[in-house]
C-alpha positions as CSV (number, residue, x, y, z in Angstrom):
1,M,143.0,122.3,10.5
2,V,143.0,118.0,9.8
3,K,143.9,117.7,6.3
4,K,140.5,115.0,6.0
5,R,141.8,113.3,2.2
6,I,144.0,113.6,-0.9
7,R,142.7,112.3,-3.8
8,T,144.4,110.9,-6.6
9,E,144.0,113.9,-9.3
10,K,144.0,112.5,-12.9
11,F,142.9,115.0,-16.4
12,N,143.6,114.5,-19.3
13,F,145.5,118.2,-21.4
14,K,143.6,117.7,-25.0
15,C,145.1,120.9,-26.4
16,K,148.6,120.6,-28.6
17,T,151.9,122.6,-27.8
18,E,150.6,124.6,-31.1
19,N,147.6,125.2,-29.4
20,I,149.0,127.0,-26.2
21,P,146.6,130.0,-25.6
22,L,149.3,132.4,-24.1
23,T,152.9,131.9,-23.8
24,R,154.2,133.5,-20.4
25,R,154.9,136.7,-21.3
26,Q,151.2,137.3,-22.3
27,L,150.5,135.3,-19.0
28,K,152.8,137.7,-16.7
29,N,151.9,140.6,-18.7
30,L,148.1,140.2,-16.9
31,L,150.2,141.1,-13.5
32,N,150.3,144.2,-14.2
33,Y,146.4,145.2,-13.6
34,R,146.4,143.8,-10.8
35,I,144.9,140.6,-10.9
36,P,143.5,139.1,-7.9
37,C,144.8,135.7,-6.6
38,L,142.9,132.8,-7.7
39,C,143.3,131.1,-3.7
40,C,143.2,134.5,-1.9
41,G,141.8,136.7,-3.7
42,R,144.7,139.3,-2.9
43,E,145.7,142.3,-5.6
44,M,149.3,141.1,-6.5
45,L,152.7,142.6,-7.2
46,H,154.2,141.7,-10.6
47,P,157.3,140.1,-10.7
48,D,159.7,142.6,-12.4
49,K,158.8,145.2,-10.1
50,Y,160.3,142.9,-7.2
51,L,163.3,142.3,-8.9
52,E,163.6,145.9,-9.1
53,L,164.0,146.5,-5.5
54,L,166.9,143.7,-5.2
55,D,168.6,147.1,-6.8
56,K,167.4,149.5,-4.6
57,E,170.7,150.7,-1.4
58,E,168.3,152.8,0.4
59,L,167.1,148.8,1.3
60,K,170.7,148.4,3.3
61,G,170.7,152.2,4.5
62,N,168.3,153.7,7.1
63,A,164.7,152.6,8.2
64,K,163.1,155.7,6.8
65,S,164.6,155.6,3.3
66,A,163.8,151.9,3.3
67,V,160.7,152.8,4.2
68,S,159.5,155.6,1.8
69,I,160.7,153.2,-0.7
70,L,158.0,150.0,0.4
71,E,155.1,152.9,1.4
72,P,153.7,152.7,-1.9
73,F,153.6,148.9,-1.7
74,E,151.7,148.9,1.4
75,K,148.1,148.0,0.2
76,I,149.1,144.9,-1.0
77,M,151.3,143.4,2.3
78,F,149.9,141.0,4.0
79,P,148.4,141.3,7.0
80,V,151.4,139.8,9.4
81,E,154.2,141.3,6.9
82,K,151.6,145.1,6.9
83,Q,152.0,145.0,11.0
84,V,155.8,144.5,10.7
85,F,155.9,147.5,8.5
86,N,154.2,149.9,10.4
87,M,156.0,149.2,13.4
88,L,159.4,149.3,11.7
89,K,157.3,152.8,10.4
90,C,157.2,153.7,14.0
91,L,160.5,153.1,14.7
92,S,162.0,154.8,12.3
93,E,160.2,157.6,13.5
94,K,161.9,157.3,16.9
95,Y,165.2,156.2,15.4
96,P,166.2,157.1,12.2
97,D,169.7,156.4,11.8
98,K,168.6,152.7,12.4
99,N,168.2,150.2,9.6
100,F,165.1,147.6,10.1
101,Q,168.1,144.4,11.0
102,Q,169.0,146.8,13.7
103,L,164.5,148.2,14.5
104,L,163.9,144.5,14.2
105,K,166.9,143.4,16.9
106,I,165.6,145.4,20.0
107,R,162.3,144.1,19.4
108,K,163.2,141.2,19.5
109,Q,163.7,139.7,22.9
110,S,159.8,141.3,23.7
111,H,158.5,139.2,20.4
112,E,160.7,135.6,21.3
113,L,159.6,135.6,24.8
114,A,155.7,135.4,23.0
115,L,156.9,133.3,20.4
116,V,158.3,130.9,22.9
117,R,155.2,130.7,25.3
118,I,153.3,129.6,21.6
119,Q,155.9,126.8,20.7
120,S,155.5,125.9,24.0
121,I,151.6,125.1,24.3
122,I,152.3,122.7,20.8
123,F,155.6,121.1,22.5
124,N,152.9,120.3,25.3
125,K,150.5,119.1,23.7
126,I,152.4,116.1,21.7
127,S,154.0,115.3,24.5
128,F,150.6,114.3,25.6
129,Y,150.2,111.8,23.0
130,R,153.1,110.2,24.8
131,R,150.7,107.6,27.2
132,I,149.2,106.3,24.2
133,L,152.0,106.4,21.6
134,P,154.4,102.3,22.0
135,A,157.5,102.9,24.1
136,K,160.3,103.6,21.5
137,E,158.2,106.4,19.8
138,S,157.2,107.5,23.2
139,R,160.5,108.1,24.1
140,Q,161.9,109.6,20.6
141,I,159.4,112.4,21.5
142,R,160.3,112.9,24.8
143,N,164.7,113.2,23.5
144,L,162.7,115.3,21.0
145,I,161.1,117.7,23.1
146,I,164.6,117.9,25.2
147,K,166.3,118.9,22.8
148,T,164.1,121.6,21.4
149,N,163.8,122.7,24.3
150,D,166.8,123.4,25.3
151,I,166.8,125.5,21.6
152,I,163.8,128.2,22.8
153,F,165.1,128.7,26.0
154,D,168.7,128.9,25.1
155,P,168.8,133.0,24.5
156,E,172.0,132.1,21.5
157,P,171.8,128.9,20.7
158,L,173.9,128.0,18.5
159,K,171.8,126.6,15.9
160,P,168.2,128.4,15.7
161,F,165.0,126.7,16.4
162,S,163.5,124.9,12.8
163,R,159.7,124.6,12.5
164,R,160.2,122.7,8.8
165,I,163.0,120.5,10.5
166,F,161.3,119.7,13.7
167,I,158.2,118.5,12.0
168,G,160.0,116.5,9.8
169,K,161.6,114.7,13.0
170,I,158.0,114.3,13.7
171,K,157.0,112.5,10.7
172,K,160.2,110.3,11.2
173,I,158.5,109.3,14.8
174,V,155.5,108.9,14.1
175,K,155.9,107.0,10.9
176,N,155.8,103.5,11.3
177,I,152.6,103.8,14.2
178,E,149.5,101.8,12.5
179,N,146.5,104.0,14.2
180,K,146.7,106.5,10.6
181,K,144.4,109.1,12.8
182,L,146.6,109.2,15.4
183,Q,149.7,109.7,13.4
184,N,148.1,112.9,11.2
185,E,146.6,114.2,15.0
186,I,150.1,114.3,15.9
187,I,151.9,115.1,12.6
188,E,148.6,118.3,12.7
189,I,150.0,119.8,15.5
190,A,153.6,120.3,14.8
191,R,152.6,121.6,11.6
192,R,150.4,124.4,14.3
193,L,153.5,126.1,15.3
194,P,153.7,129.7,14.0
195,R,155.7,130.1,10.5
196,S,156.6,133.8,10.1
197,G,153.9,135.1,8.0
198,D,151.4,134.0,10.0
199,E,152.9,135.5,13.8
200,V,153.9,138.7,14.1
201,C,156.6,137.3,16.6
202,A,157.7,135.1,14.7
203,F,158.2,137.1,11.5
204,V,160.6,139.7,13.8
205,V,163.1,136.9,15.4
206,K,163.3,135.0,11.7
207,N,164.1,138.1,10.4
208,A,165.8,140.1,13.1
209,R,169.2,137.7,11.7
210,K,168.5,138.5,8.4
211,R,170.6,141.9,6.2
212,P,168.4,145.2,5.9
213,E,167.7,145.0,2.6
214,V,166.2,140.6,2.4
215,I,163.8,141.8,5.9
216,A,162.4,144.6,3.0
217,L,162.0,142.4,1.0
218,N,160.3,139.2,2.3
219,L,157.6,142.4,3.5
220,L,157.0,142.0,-0.2
221,H,156.9,138.2,-1.3
222,P,154.4,136.8,0.2
223,S,152.3,139.2,-2.4
224,V,154.2,138.5,-5.7
225,G,152.0,137.4,-8.8
226,T,153.4,133.6,-9.7
227,F,152.6,131.2,-12.4
228,E,150.8,128.1,-10.1
229,H,150.7,124.7,-12.1
230,I,146.8,123.9,-11.0
231,L,148.0,120.2,-12.3
232,P,151.0,119.5,-9.9
233,K,154.0,119.1,-11.9
234,S,154.8,115.8,-9.7
235,L,151.6,114.6,-11.1
236,K,152.8,115.1,-14.4
237,G,151.4,118.6,-14.4
238,P,152.5,120.5,-18.4
239,N,154.7,123.3,-17.8
240,N,153.2,125.8,-19.6
241,S,149.5,128.5,-19.4
242,L,147.1,125.1,-19.9
243,N,147.9,124.5,-16.5
244,F,148.6,128.0,-15.7
245,A,147.4,130.2,-12.9
246,L,148.2,133.4,-11.1
247,E,148.4,133.0,-7.7
248,C,150.4,135.2,-5.2
249,S,154.4,133.3,-4.1
250,Y,152.6,133.1,-0.2
251,C,149.0,131.0,-1.6
252,N,151.5,128.6,-3.8
253,N,154.5,128.2,-1.5
254,S,151.7,127.2,0.8
255,R,150.2,124.7,-1.1
256,H,152.9,122.2,-2.3
257,H,152.7,119.3,-3.9
258,Y,148.9,118.9,-2.1
259,P,145.9,118.1,-5.0
260,I,143.7,121.4,-5.6
261,T,140.9,120.1,-3.2
262,L,143.0,120.1,-0.1
263,Q,143.5,123.8,-1.3
264,I,140.0,124.5,-1.3
265,E,139.4,122.4,2.3
266,E,141.8,125.4,3.5
267,N,141.2,127.8,2.0
268,P,137.0,128.1,1.5
269,Y,136.6,130.9,0.5
270,M,138.6,130.1,-3.1
271,P,135.9,129.5,-5.3
272,Q,134.6,132.7,-4.7
273,N,138.1,134.4,-5.9
274,A,138.6,132.4,-8.5
275,Q,135.8,133.9,-9.9
276,L,136.8,137.2,-9.1
277,Q,140.3,136.3,-11.0
278,A,138.3,135.5,-13.7
279,D,135.9,138.7,-14.1
280,K,139.2,140.6,-14.3
281,L,140.3,138.5,-16.9
282,I,137.2,138.7,-19.0
283,S,136.4,142.9,-18.3
284,L,140.4,143.0,-19.7
285,Y,139.7,140.7,-22.7
286,R,136.8,142.5,-23.7
287,K,137.7,146.3,-22.1
288,K,141.1,146.6,-23.4
289,N,141.9,143.5,-25.7
290,I,144.2,141.8,-23.3
291,G,144.8,138.3,-22.6
292,N,142.7,135.2,-24.7
293,K,139.8,133.5,-24.6
294,E,140.7,130.6,-24.7
295,Y,142.3,131.0,-22.0
296,I,139.9,131.8,-20.2
297,E,137.4,128.4,-21.1
298,N,140.7,126.5,-21.2
299,L,140.4,127.1,-17.1
300,K,137.1,127.2,-16.2
301,E,137.5,123.8,-18.0
302,V,140.9,122.4,-16.3
303,L,140.1,124.0,-12.1
304,F,135.7,122.5,-12.9
305,N,137.7,118.8,-13.0
306,L,140.6,119.2,-10.9
307,S,138.3,120.7,-7.6
308,Y,135.9,117.9,-9.0
309,E,133.0,121.0,-9.5
310,Q,133.9,122.6,-6.2
311,I,135.2,125.4,-8.7
312,D,132.5,126.2,-11.4
313,L,133.6,129.6,-13.0
314,D,130.6,132.0,-14.4
315,L,131.8,132.7,-18.0
316,S,129.0,134.4,-19.2
317,K,130.4,137.7,-19.4
318,L,133.2,136.3,-21.7
319,Y,130.3,136.2,-24.8
320,L,128.1,139.2,-24.1
């Protein structure tokens, strides 16, 4: 998706430090009650449950044991991770003594070919722009694509291809192009390169070189609940619950430091999902006295202002 524009977010947090609605521990405790992510609406995994898995020796051993540990969490896995998990589950029936890493290596070659096909299409689209770029930038892109193709077509490269590094190099090449629209188009095409959270083939290729317990944890990591800074810290957003919303790790990491308006552009259902979270918070507060009324009211105000009124939470049930 082409990023249309980025607004400068300005919002003053009027509450004083002593009036902070919830402590970090109280906010974290809410994740015990199947809170949906503010952005994508998915149920989140409590970070403490995720940390408990770090000590599970079974994740290092054979896949059958690892599958039994992860099965209770299958319903909250993201789509790509769930597909990979089901693939590992099927393979574990055929190869019960192999671990997750060994099973991914069995499938790596076919998924690597699929990944290279997708990458090649994107590299060709970037190469097309050489026809209309200044000579210097055209030459730099040509050299970058040649070197990158040498990596992805080599079955055993010295260093694996890095999407992040490639995009960084593209940005550096095009940063001085006067035509900003052209500059943004090239960068946006580079961003279409598959990530491990977007394509099964990218997940398999990236994780096949990792330890089996790391692979297991990566199947759950996107679902882990986190504190999202509604106003990014880079824009001087406070580091407390006045500025915290509960988001899954995937949505939090995907946003980076961008304003919330841009997050909504890339996630059009975010206003509805934010309402789902508010409804859940209200229900917990009214029925079980869990949470905090002031936190919910503050969340409404902050989201309303920083989203330029795109997120307008209905809190009428809070006052019944």
